C-alpha positions as CSV (number, residue, x, y, z in Angstrom):
1,M,0.5,0.1,-0.3
2,T,1.5,3.2,-0.8
3,S,0.5,7.0,-0.2
4,K,1.4,10.4,-1.7
5,Y,2.9,13.0,0.6
6,R,4.0,10.8,3.6
7,G,7.8,10.2,4.0
8,G,9.6,7.6,5.8
9,G,11.1,10.2,8.4
10,H,14.4,10.0,9.4
11,K,16.3,6.9,11.3
12,K,16.2,6.8,15.1
13,R,18.8,5.2,17.5
14,Y,16.8,3.6,20.2
15,R,18.6,4.7,23.8
16,I,17.9,1.9,26.7
17,I,16.8,3.8,29.5
18,D,16.9,2.1,32.9
19,F,13.5,3.6,34.5
20,K,13.5,1.4,37.2
21,R,16.8,3.1,39.7
22,D,15.9,3.4,43.1
23,K,19.5,4.3,44.5
24,F,18.9,7.0,46.9
25,D,21.7,7.1,49.0
26,V,24.2,6.1,46.1
27,S,26.2,9.8,44.1
28,A,26.8,9.7,40.4
29,E,28.1,11.8,38.1
30,V,26.6,13.5,34.5
31,K,29.2,12.3,32.0
32,S,27.0,13.3,29.2
33,I,23.6,14.8,28.0
34,E,22.2,14.3,25.0
35,Y,18.4,14.1,22.8
36,D,16.3,11.5,22.4
37,P,14.4,11.3,19.2
38,N,11.5,9.3,20.3
39,R,10.8,11.2,23.2
40,T,10.2,14.9,24.4
41,A,13.3,15.1,26.6
42,F,16.6,14.8,27.0
43,I,18.4,12.3,28.7
44,S,21.7,11.9,30.9
45,L,23.7,9.2,30.9
46,L,25.2,9.1,34.2
47,E,28.0,7.1,36.0
């Protein structure tokens, strides 16, 4: 099935996010902040 004026969009790399991070007393350092095209937010890499 085809349709006019519907593009395929840009290829998106999926970022795996740990939503179950329950460590309150552990300190972490932010390594990088990057844009997530699959969500309307920026995500940060913690170490």
